[in-house]
GUVEXVO-613498 format. One record per atom (N, C-alpha, C): x, y, z. Coordinates in steps of 0.1 Angstrom, whole numbers, plus 2048, in hexadecimal, padded with zeros to 3 digits. Each point is the difference from the previous one (the first is absolute). Example, Ala and Ser with C-alpha at 12.3 -4.5 7.8 and 13.67 -1.06 7.14 Angstrom:
# GUVEXVO-613498
8847C784E 7F780C800 80980C800 7FC80B7F9 80980B800 7F880B808 
END
This chain:
# GUVEXVO-613498
6027074F1 80680D804 7FC80480E 7F37FE803 7FB80380D 8067F780B 8037F47FC 8067F780A 80E804803 8088067F6 80D804803 80080D809 7F68097FE 7FF80B808 7FD7FC80E 7F77F6801 7FC7FB80E 80C7FB807 8087F87F9 80C7FA807 80980B804 80280A7F8 80980B804 7FC80780C 7F3803800 7FA80780C 8017F880C 7FD7F37FF 8017F780C 80F800805 8097FF7F7 80E800804 80480D807 7FB80C7FA 80480D805 7FC80280E 7F37FC803 7FB80380E 8037F4809 8067F67FB 8047F5809 7F57F8805 7F57FF7F9 7F47F8804 7FD7F67F5 7F97F5805 7FB7F77F6 7F38047FA 7F8808807 7F48057FB 80280E7FA 7FA8027F4 80280C7F9 7F780B805 80480B803 7F780B805 7F98067F4 7F5807804 7F88077F6 80880B7FA 7FE8037F3 80780B7FA 7F980D802 80380680C 7FA80C804 80B809805 7FF80D7FF 809809805 7FE80280F 8087F9808 7FF7FF80E 80D803807 80080B808 80D804806 8027F880D 80C7FB802 8047F980C 80080980C 7FB7FC80B 7FF80880C 80E801806 80280C807 80D802806 80A8087F6 80C803805 80A8077F8 8067F67F6 8018047F4 8067F87F6 80F801801 8077F4800 80E800802 8088077F5 7FA8037F5 8068077F6 80480E804 7F9806809 80480D805 80C800809 8027F5807 80D7FE807 80B7FF7F6 7FE7F97F5 80B8007F5 80280E7FB 7F68087FE 80180E7FC 80980880A 7FE7FE80C 80780780B 80F7FD7FF 8047F37FE 80E7FC7FF 8068067F3 7F88007F6 8058067F3 80380F801 7F7807808 80280E802 80E803807 8037F880A 80C802807 80C7FC7F7 7FE7F67F8 80B7FC7F7 80380B7F6 7F68077FC 80280B7F6 80580D806 7FC80280D 80580C806 80F800803 8057F5806 80D7FF805 80B7FC7F5 7FB8007F3 80A7FF7F5 80280D7FA 7FC80B807 7FF80D7FA 80D8067FC 80B7FB807 80D8077FE 8077FD7F3 7FA7F77F8 8057FF7F2 7F88077F6 7F6807804 7F88087F6 80680D7FD 7FD8057F4 80680C7FB 7FE80C809 7F3802805 7FD80C807 80880080D 8037F5806 8077FF80D 80F8017FC 8047FA7F5 80E8007FC 80580F7FD 7F68087FD 80480E7FC 80680780C 7FC7FC80D 80780680C 80E7FC801 8047F47FA 80D7FB802 8098047F4 7FA8037F4 8088037F4 80A80B802 7FC80C806 80A80A802 80C7FC808 7FE7F880A 80B7FB809 8087F67F8 7FA7F87F7 8087F67F8 8098087F7 7FA80A7F9 8088087F7 80C806807 7FF80580C 80A806807 80A7F6806 7FB7F6807 8097F6806 8087F87F6 7FA7FD7F5 8077F77F6 8068087F5 7FE80D800 8068097F6 7FC7FC7F2 7F37FF7FE 7FA7FC7F3 7F980B7FA 7FF8017F2 7F980A7F9 7F17FB7FF 7F78097FC 7F27FC7FE 7FF7F57F5 8078027F5 8007F77F5 8067F2804 80B801807 8067F3804 7F77F880A 7FB80780A 7F87F980A 7F37FB7F9 7FA8097F8 7F47FC7F8 8027F47F7 80C8007F9 8037F57F7 8017F3808 80880080B 8027F4808 7F37FB806 7F880A805 7F37FC806 7F77FA7F5 8008067F4 7F77FB7F5 8057F27FC 80D7FE7FF 8047F27FC 7FC7F680A 80180380D 7FC7F780B 7F17FD800 7F880B7FD 7F27FE800 7FB7F87F4 8068027F4 7FC7F97F5 8047F1802 80C7FD805 8037F2803 7F77FA80A 7FB80880A 7F77FB80A 7F27FD7F9 7FD8087F6 7F37FE7F9 8007F37F9 80B7FC7FB 8007F37F8 7FD7F4809 80180180D 7FE7F5809 7F17FF803 7F880B7FE 7F2800805 7F77F57FB 8007FD7F3 7F87F57FB 8037F3808 80C7FE803 8047F3808 7FA80180E 80080C806 7FA80280D 7F17FE800 7FA8057F5 7F27FE7FE 7FC7F17FF 8077F97F9 7FE7F17FF 8027F980D 80A805807 8037FA80D 7F480280A 7FA80C7FF 7F4803808 7F57F77FD 7FE7FE7F3 7F57F77FC 8027F1804 80D7FC801 8037F3803 8017FD80F 806809808 8037FE80E 7F5806809 7FA80B7FC 7F7807808 80680B809 7F7808806 80580B808 8067FB80D 7FC7F5806 8067FC80D 80F7FD7FF 8057FC7F4 80E7FE7FE 80780C7FB 7FA8077F6 80780A7F9 80180D808 7F6804808 80080D807 80A7FF80B 8017F6809 80A80080A 80E7FF7FA 8027F97F5 80D7FF7FA 80480E7FB 7F68087FA 80380D7FC 80480980B 7FA7FF80C 80380980B 80E7FD806 8037F3800 80E7FD805 80A8057F6 7FD7FF7F3 80A8057F6 801810801 7F5807802 80080E802 80980480C 7FE7F880B 80880280C 80F7FF7FD 8047F67F9 80E7FE7FD 80580B7F7 7F88047F6 80480B7F7 80280D807 7F6804808 80180C807 80C80080A 8037F5806 80B7FF809 80D8027F9 8017FB7F4 80C8027F8 80180F7FB 7F48067FD 7FF80E7FC 80580980C 7FC7FC80C 80380880C 80F800803 8077F57FD 80E7FE802 8098057F4 7FA8057F6 8078047F4 80980C802 80C7FE7FC 80A80B800 8068027F2 80580B7FD 8068037F3 80E7F97FE 8017F77F6 80D7F97FE 80A80A7F9 80C7FC801 80B8097FA 7FF7FF7F0 7FE7F57FB 8007FE7F1 7F38047FA 8018087F6 7F38057F9 7F87F57FA 8077F77F9 7F97F57FA 7F87F780A 8077FE80C 7F97F880A 7F4808805 80180D801 7F4808805 7F57FE7F6 8028007F3 7F57FF7F7 7FA7F2801 8087F6801 7FB7F2802 7F77FF80C 80480780B 7F97FF80D 7F38087FE 80080B7FA 7F38087FE 7F67F77F8 8057FA7F5 7F67F87F8 7FB7F4809 8097FA807 7FC7F4808 7F680480B 80380A807 7F780480B 7F28057FB 8008087F5 7F38047FB 7F97F57F9 8077F67FA 7F97F57FA 7F87F880A 8057FD80C 7F87F980A 7F5809806 80380D802 7F6809806 7F48017F6 8038027F4 7F58027F6 7F97F27FD 8077F67FF 7FA7F37FE 7F67FC80B 80480380C 7F77FC80C 7F680B803 80380C800 7F780B804 7F58027F6 8048047F3 7F78037F6 7FB7F37F8 8077F5802 7FC7F47F9 7F97F6809 8077F8808 7F97F6808 7F780780A 80480C805 7F880780A 7F28047FB 7FF8017F3 7F38037FA 7F97F47FB 8077F77F9 7FA7F47F9 7FA7F780B 8087FC80A 7FC7F680A 7F3805807 80080B807 7F3804807 7F48027F7 8028067F4 7F58037F7 7FA7F27FB 8097F77FC 7FB7F37FC 7F97F880B 80680280C 7FA7F980C 7F2804803 7FE80D7FF 7F2806802 7F67FB7F6 8057FF7F3 7F77FB7F5 7FD7F2802 8087F8807 7FD7F2802 7F47FF80A 7FD809808 7F67FF80B 7F38077FC 8008087F6 7F48087FC 7FD7FF7F1 7F38007FD 7FB8007F2 7F780C7FE 7F47FF806 7F680B7FE 80580D808 8077FE80A 80480C808 80F8037FF 8067FC7F5 80E8027FF 80380F7FF 7F78087FA 80280E800 80080780D 7F77FB809 80080680E 80D7FB807 8047F47FF 80B7FB807 80D8077FB 8018027F3 80C8087FB 7FF80E805 7F4806800 7FF80E806 80580180E 7FC7F6808 80580080E 80F7FF801 8067F77F8 80E7FE800 80880D7FD 7FC8057F4 80780C7FC 7FD80D808 7F4801806 7FD80B808 80A80080C 8007F5807 80980080C 80F8007FC 8037FA7F4 80E8017FC 80480E7FE 7F88087F9 80380E7FE 80080880D 7F77FE809 80080680D 80D7FD807 8047F3800 80C7FC806 80C8067FA 8008017F2 80B8067F9 80280F804 7F4807802 80080E804 80780180D 7FC7F780A 80580180D 80F7FC801 8037F47FB 80D7FB801 80A8077F6 7FB8057F5 8098087F7 80480C807 7F7807807 80480C807 80A7FD80C 7FD7F4806 8097FC80B 80E7FD7FB 8017F97F4 80D7FD7FA 80780D7FC 7F98097FA 80680D7FD 80680780C 7F980080B 80580680C 80C7F8806 8007F37FF 80C7F8804 80C8037F8 7FE8007F3 80B8037F7 80680E802 7F780A803 80580D802 80680280E 7FB7F980A 80580280E 80C7F7803 7FF7F47FA 80B7F6803 8087FD7F3 7FB7F67F8 8077FD7F4 7F77F67F8 8037FE7F3 7F97F67F9 8047F2804 80B7FE806 8047F3805 7F77FC80B 7FD809809 7F77FD80B 7F27FC7FC 7FB8087F6 7F27FD7FA 8007F27FA 80A7FC7F9 8007F37FA 8017F580A 80880280B 8017F680A 7F27FE807 7F980A803 7F37FF806 7F67F97F7 8018027F3 7F87F97F7 8027F17FF 80D7FD802 8047F1800 7FA7F980C 80180780C 7FA7FA80C 7F17FE7FF 7F980A7FA 7F17FF7FF 7FC7F47F7 8077FE7F5 7FD7F57F7 8037F2806 80B800808 8047F3807 7F57FC80A 7FA80A807 7F67FD80A 7F37FC7F9 7FD8057F4 7F47FD7F9 8007F27FA 80B7FB7FC 8017F37F9 7FA7F4807 8037FE80D 7FA7F4806 7F1802802 7FB80C802 7F2803801 7F87FC7F3 8068047F5 7FA7FD7F3 8007F17FD 80B7F9804 8007F27FE 7F67F9808 7FD80580C 7F67FA809 7F28027FC 7FD80C7FB 7F28047FD 7FB7FE7F2 8098027F6 7FC7FF7F2 7FC7F27FC 7F77FF7F7 7FC7F37F9 7FF8037F1 8027F57F9 8018017F1 7F38067FA 7F47FA804 7F48047FA 7F47FC80A 7F48057FE 7F57FC809 7FD7F17FF 8027FA7F5 7FD7F27FF 80A7F8809 80C805802 8097F9809 7FB80080E 7F7809804 7FA80080D 7F27FB801 7FC7FA7F5 7F27FB7FF 7F680B7FE 80480C7FB 7F780B7FE 7FE8027F1 7F880A7FD 7FE8057F2 80480E7FF 8038057F4 80380E7FE 7F5809805 80480C805 7F780A805 7F97FD80C 8027F4806 7FA7FC80C 7F27FA7FE 7FD7FB7F4 7F37FA7FE 7FF7F2806 7F57FD806 7FE7F2805 7FC7F77F5 7FA8057F5 7FC7F87F5 8048077F3 8007FA7F5 8038067F3 7F58077FB 80180D7FC 7F58077F9 7FD7FA7F3 7F48017FB 7FC7F97F4 8088057F4 80380D7FF 8088057F4 80F7FD802 8047F980A 80E7FB801 8027F27FB 7F57FA7FB 8027F27FB 80A7FF7F4 7FE80A7F7 8098007F4 80E803804 80280980A 80D803805 8087F4805 7F87F7806 8077F4806 8077F87F5 7FB8007F4 8067F87F6 8078087F5 80380D804 8078087F6 80E7FA7FE 8048007F3 80E7FB7FD 80A808807 7FE80D801 80B808806 8027FE80F 7F67F9806 8027FD80F 8087F4802 8047F97F5 8097F4802 80E8047FD 8097FB808 80E8037FF 8087F87F6 7F97FB7F6 8077F87F6 8068097F5 80D7FC7FC 8078097F7 7F88027F3 7F97F57FB 7F98017F3 7F4809801 7FC80480B 7F4809802 80480E803 80D8047FF 80480D804 7FB80B7F7 7FD80C805 7FB80B7F9 80C8067F8 7FD8047F4 80A8077F7 80380E805 80C802804 80380D806 80080C7F6 8027FC7F3 80080B7F6 7F28077FF 7F67FA805 7F3807801 80180D807 809801809 80080C809 80C8097FC 8048017F4 80B8087FC 7FE80E803 7F48067FD 7FE80E803 80180380F 7FB7F7808 80180280F 80E800804 8087F77FB 80E7FF804 80880C7FB 7FD8057F4 80680D7FB 7FD80B809 7F3801804 7FD80B809 8077FF80E 8017F4805 8077FE80C 80F8047FF 8067FD7F4 80E8047FE 802810801 7F78077F8 80280E7FF 7FC80780E 7F67FB806 7FC80580D 80C7FE80A 8077F57FF 80B7FE809 80C8087FC 8028037F4 80B8097FB 7FE80E806 7F4805800 7FE80E804 80180180F 7F77F8807 80080280E 80B7F9808 8067F67FA 80C7FA805 80C80A800 8028067F4 80A80A7FF 7FD80D808 7F4804800 7FC80C808 8037FE80F 7FB7F5805 8027FD80E 80F7FF804 8087FA7F7 80E7FF803 80780D801 7FC80A7F8 80680D800 7F680B805 7F67FC808 7F6809804 80580C808 80A7FE809 80580A808 80780B7F7 8077FB7F7 80780A7F7 7F78067F6 7F67F97FB 7F78067F7 7F880B806 7FB7FE80D 7F980A807 80980C803 80C7FD804 80A80B803 8028097F4 8017F97F4 8028087F3 7F48097FD 7F47FA803 7F48087FC 7FC80B80B 8017FD80C 7FC80980B 80B806808 80C7FB7FF 80B805808 8017F880D 80C801806 8027F880C 7F880580C 7FA7F7807 7F980380D 7F28057FE 7FB8027F3 7F38057FE 7F57F5802 8037F47FA 7F77F5800 8077F4807 7F97FA80A 8057F4806 7FB7F47F8 8097F87FB 7FC7F57F7 7F87F5808 8047FD80D 7F97F7808 7F3804805 7FF80D803 7F3806806 7F68047F6 8058077F5 7F78067F6 7FE7F87F4 8087F67FE 7FE7F77F4 7FD7F2803 8097F9807 7FF7F2802 7F57FD80A 7FE80780A 7F57FE80A 7F28027FA 7FD80C7F9 7F38017F9 7FE7F67F5 80B7FD7F9 7FF7F57F6 7FC7F3805 8057FC80C 7FD7F3806 7F1801805 7FC80B806 7F2801804 7F67FF7F5 8038087F5 7F77FF7F4 8007F37FA 80B7F97FF 8007F27FB 7F87F7809 80180180D 7F97F7809 7F18027FF 7FB80C7FC 7F28027FE 7FB7FC7F2 8088027F6 7FC7FD7F2 8007F17FD 8097F8807 8017F27FD 7F37F9804 7FA80280C 7F47F9803 7F48047F7 80080D7FC 7F58047F7 8017F97F3 80C7FE7FA 8017F97F4 7FC7F1802 8057FA80B 7FC7F3803 7F17FD801 7F9809807 7F27FF801 7F98017F3 80580A7F7 7FA8017F3 8027F37F8 80C7FA801 8027F47F8 7F77F5805 7FE7FE80D 7F87F6806 7F18027FB 7FC80C800 7F28037FE 7FC8007F2 8088057F7 7FC8037F2 8087F97F5 80B7FA803 8097FB7F5 7F97F47F9 7F87F8807 7FA7F57F9 7F58047F7 7FA80C802 7F68057F7 80580B7F6 80A807804 80680B7F8 80E7FC7FC 8017F97F4 80D7FB7FC 80A80B7FD 7FB80C7FD 80980B7FC 80680780C 7FC7FC80D 80580780B 80F800802 8077F47FF 80E800801 8078097F6 7FB8007F3 8078087F6 7FD80F803 7F4804805 7FE80E804 80980480B 8017F880A 80980480B 80F8017FC 8047F77F8 80E8017FB 80280C7F7 7F68037F8 80180C7F8 80180D808 7F880180B 80180B809 80E800807 8057F5804 80D7FF806 80B8057F7 7FF7FD7F3 8098047F6 80180F7FF 7F48077FF 7FF80E7FF 80680780D 7FC7FB80B 80580680D 80F7FE802 8057F57FB 80E7FD801 80880A7F8 7FB8037F4 8078097F7 7FF80E806 7F5804806 7FE80D805 80980380C 8007F7809 80880380C 80F7FF7FE 8047F87F6 80F7FF7FD 80480D7F9 7F88067F7 80480D7FA 7FE80B809 7F87FE80B 7FE80B809 80B80280B 8077F5802 80A80080B 80A80C800 8058047F4 80980C800 7FA80D804 7F2800802 7F980D804 7FC80080E 8057F6808 7FD7FF80E 80980A807 7FB80C803 80880B805 7FD80380F 7F67FA806 7FC80280E 7F97F4806 7FE80080C 7FA7F4807 7F27FD7FB 7F880A7FD 7F37FD7FB 8007F87F3 8088057F6 8027F97F4 8057F2802 8097FE80A 8067F3802 7F57F6806 7F8805809 7F57F8805 7F67FC7F5 7FD80A7F8 7F67FD7F5 8067F67F6 80D8017FD 8077F67F8 7FF7F2806 80280080D 8007F3807 7F27F9800 7F6809802 7F27FA800 7FC7FA7F3 8038087F5 7FC7FB7F2 8087F47FD 80D800803 8087F47FE 7FB7F4808 7FC80380C 7FA7F5809 7F47F97FA 7F78087F9 7F57FB7F9 8047F77F5 80A8047F9 8067F87F5 8067F3805 80780180B 8067F5806 7F67F6804 7F5805806 7F57F7804 7FA7F77F5 7FE8077F4 7FB7F87F5 80B7F67FB 80C8047FF 80A7F87FB 8037F480A 80180380C 8027F580A 7F57F6801 7F48047FF 7F57F7801 7FE7F77F3 8018077F5 7FE7F87F3 80B7F87FC 80D806800 80B7F97FB 8097F980A 80480880A 8097FA80A 7FA7F5808 7F3802804 7F97F6808 7F97F67F7 7FF8037F3 7FB7F67F7 7F17FF7FE 7F880B805 7F27FF7FE 7FC8007F1 8078087F8 7FD8007F2 8037F37F9 80A7F9804 8037F37FA 7F67F5805 7FC80180D 7F57F7804 7F38037F9 7FD80C7FD 7F48047F9 8007FB7F1 80C7FE7FB 8027FB7F2 8027F1800 7FE7F980B 7FF7F1800 80C7F9806 80A807805 80B7F8806 7FC7FA80D 8027F3802 7FB7F980B 80980180C 7FC7FC80C 80780180C 80D7F8800 8007F57F8 80C7F7801 80B8057F7 7FE80A7F8 80B8057F8 80180F801 7FA80680A 80180F801 80E804803 8077F8808 80E803803 8098017F4 7FE7F87F6 8088007F3 7FD80D7F9 7F38047FF 7FD80D7F8 80580C808 7FF80080D 80580B808 8108007FF 8067F47FE 80E8007FF 8058077F3 7F87FE7F5 8048087F4 7FD80F801 7F5803807 7FD80E802 80B807809 8047F880A 80B806808 80D8017F9 8027F77F6 80C8017F8 80080E7F9 7F48047FA 7FF80D7FA 80280B80A 7FB7FE80C 80280A80A 80E803804 8087F5802 80E801804 8088057F5 7FE7FC7F3 8078057F5 7FE80F7FF 7F3804802 7FD80E7FF 80680880B 8007FB80C 80680880B 80F8007FF 8067F67F8 80E8007FD 80480A7F6 7F88017F6 80280A7F5 7FE80E805 7F6802808 7FD80E805 80B808806 8077FB80A 80B808806 80B8027F6 8037F67F8 80B8037F6 7FC80A7F6 7F48007FB 7FB80A7F7 80080E806 7FA80280C 7FF80D806 80E805804 8087F7806 80D803804 8098057F5 8007F97F5 8088037F4 7FC80D7FA 7F38037FF 7FB80C7FB 80480C809 8007FD80D 80480B80A 80E8037FE 8097F67FE 80E8037FF 8038077F2 7F97FC7F6 8038067F2 7F980D7FE 7F4802805 7F980C7FE 80080A80C 8047FB80B 80080880C 7F3803806 7F57F97FC 7F3802805 7F87F37FE 7F57FE808 7F87F47FF 7F38047F7 7FE80C7FD 7F48047FA 7FD7FA7F2 80A8007F8 7FE7FA7F2 7FD7F1801 8077F9809 7FD7F1801 7F27FE805 7FB808809 7F37FE806 7F58037F5 80280A7F8 7F78037F5 7FF7F47F6 80C7FB7FC 8017F67F6 7F97F3805 8037FC80D 7FA7F4805 7F1800802 7FA80C7FF 7F2800802 7F87FC7F3 8077FF7F5 7F97FD7F3 7FB7F27FF 8087F5804 7FB7F37FE 7F47FD808 7FE80480D 7F47FD807 7F48077FA 80280C7FA 7F58077FA 7FB7F87F4 8097FA7F8 7FC7F87F4 7F97F3805 8057FA80B 7FA7F4805 7F2803806 7FE80C806 7F3803804 7F68027F5 8058057F5 7F78017F4 7FD7F27FB 80A7F7800 7FE7F37FB 7F57F9808 80180080E 7F67F9808 7F28077FF 80080D7FF 7F38077FE 7FA7FC7F2 8087FF7F6 7FB7FD7F3 7FA7F2800 8067F7808 7FB7F2800 7F27FF806 7FB80A807 7F3800806 7F68027F5 8038087F6 7F68037F5 8027F77F4 80A7F6801 8027F77F5 7F47F77FE 7FF7F97F5 7F57F67FE 8037F580A 7F67F9805 8017F680A 80B7F67FD 8017FA7F3 80B7F67FE 80E807802 80180D7FC 80D806801 80380380F 7F6804808 80280280E 8047F3807 7FA7F57FD 8037F4806 80F7FB7FC 8038037F3 80D7FC7FC 80B808806 7FF80D801 80A808806 8027FE80F 7F57FB806 8007FE80F 8037F1803 8027F87F6 8037F2803 7F47F7802 7F48047FB 7F47F8801 7FD7F87F3 7FB7F5801 7FE7F87F4 7F37F8802 7F68027F7 7F37F9802 8027F17FE 7FA7F8808 8007F17FE 7F87FD7F4 7F78097FD 7F77FC7F4 8087FF7F3 80D805800 8087FE7F4 8077F2800 7FE7F980B 8067F3800 7F57F5804 8027F57FA 7F67F5803 8047F980D 7F67FC807 8027F880C 8047F27FC 8047F8809 8037F27FD 7F47F87FB 7F4804805 7F47F97FB 7FA8067F4 8068097FA 7FB8067F4 7F780C802 7FC80380C 7F780C803 80980C801 7F980B801 80780D801 7FA80880C 80880A805 7FC80780C 80280F7FD 7F9809806 80180E7FF 80880680B 8057F980A 80880580A 80E8037FB 806809807 80E8047FD 8097F5805 80B7FE7F8 8097F6804 80880480D 80280D802 80780580B 7F680480B 7FF7F880A 7F880380C 7F17FB800 7FC7FA7F4 7F37FA800 7F480A801 80280C7FB 7F680A801 7F88017F3 7F3804801 7F88017F5 80180E7F9 7FF8007F3 80080C7F8 7F28067FF 
END
C-alpha cells in the first residue's frame, strides 16, 4: 500500500524521487487563484439569465408580448424544468472534459442565446409566441443557472482541497459584488434604453471572455505539474485521500446520489421561493409598499448581494477550519438556513418602507451565503466524501433541483396572484417546507451517531471488511476518523 502511495505522489509532482510527506507551501502565487479569477468573470457575465436580473425585464415582456402572469410564469416554468433535466449531463461533461473546454463553450453559447434574445420580436401567431418563449428561456436557464454555476464551481473544486472553502468564498464574494454592480447597470439600461440593448451588451461581453478562458484555464493542478492548494509536497494526512475511491473517475466507484436526498429537497424548495420571488420582486414590493416607495435594485438586490458576498467567505472559512472536527457543522448551518429562509419569505408582504426592504435583503443575503457555499458550490458534498473527479456529477443533480424549483416558483406565485389577486397567501404557504427542513437538519445534530451519519450520507468502514480481512474505524466517505 505504501508503494502505491509513493508511485502516486511521484507521478503527481512529476519527479522520480518522492518528496517527504510534509505540509509545505510552494513559493509564489498558486495558479489556482488565476483559475478562480476566470471563474469569477464567467459567473458575473452570465447574470442576465438569473431571476433577480430577469425581474427587470419581466414587466416589459408582459407588456410587449401581451402575456398574463400565469401564462408567462407557466411558459417560463416549463422551459426551466426542461433545462433542469439537462444538468446531470452537463455535470458529467464537466467531469469528463474539464473547465478548459466547458467554460469557453458555455460563454459562446450564452453569447448566441443573448444575441437571439436581443433580436426577439413578437410573432403574429400566438402558438408560435409560446414556442419561442419556451425556447429562449430554455437556453437562458440551461446556460445561466445551469452550466454557468456547475462549470465554474466544479473547476474551483478541482484546484483546491484544504482551502476549497476559502476559494469558494472568494468566487461568490466577487460574484455577488459583480451582480450588485452589473445588475444595477442592467436595470438602468433596461429603463433608459430597452431590454434588447441590455441583452446585446451581454452577448458581446461573453464573446470577448471566451478566448481568454480557453487560453488561461487548465483542467486541474496535476495537468500543470502542481498539487491542490499550491502545496509543493503532499501533507501526511493527505495520503489516504490519494487513494480514495471517490477520487477515481471510474463508473463502478461513483457515489450514490440518494445519500443526499434531504439536501436536494432543500435546494428545490429554496429555489421555488427565491426563484419565484425574484421573478416577481418588482410587483411583490409594489403590492406591499406601493409604487415608488421601495427601489428593488437599490434597496433589495444591492444589499442582498453585499450581504451574500460577506456571508459566503465566512461560511467557507468555518467549513475549512472546523468541518473535519465538527461533523455536525453542515447540518447546523443548513438548519439555520432553513429557518431564515422561512422567515424572510413570510416577511416579504410586510416590507412597507426602504428600511424593512434593506433588512429583508440582509437577512436573505445571510441565508443565501449558507446555501451557496454548502449546496451550490458543493462544500457540503465534499465534506460528505464526494471526490474531485465526480463533483460535477453531484453538482449537476443539485442544479437539476435548482432549475426545477426556479421553474415551479414563477408558475406557483403567478397563478396564485391571478387567482387570489395577491401574492401574500402564496408567500406564507411557501415558507412552511423550509421551516420543516430546518427542523430536520437541526434534529440530525442531536441524533445518535449512527443515525447522524446515515442521514448525512456517512458510513463507517468498520461495518465492512477490508480485502485482507482487517477492519478500520475511518469513515468510508472522506477517510475521516470518528
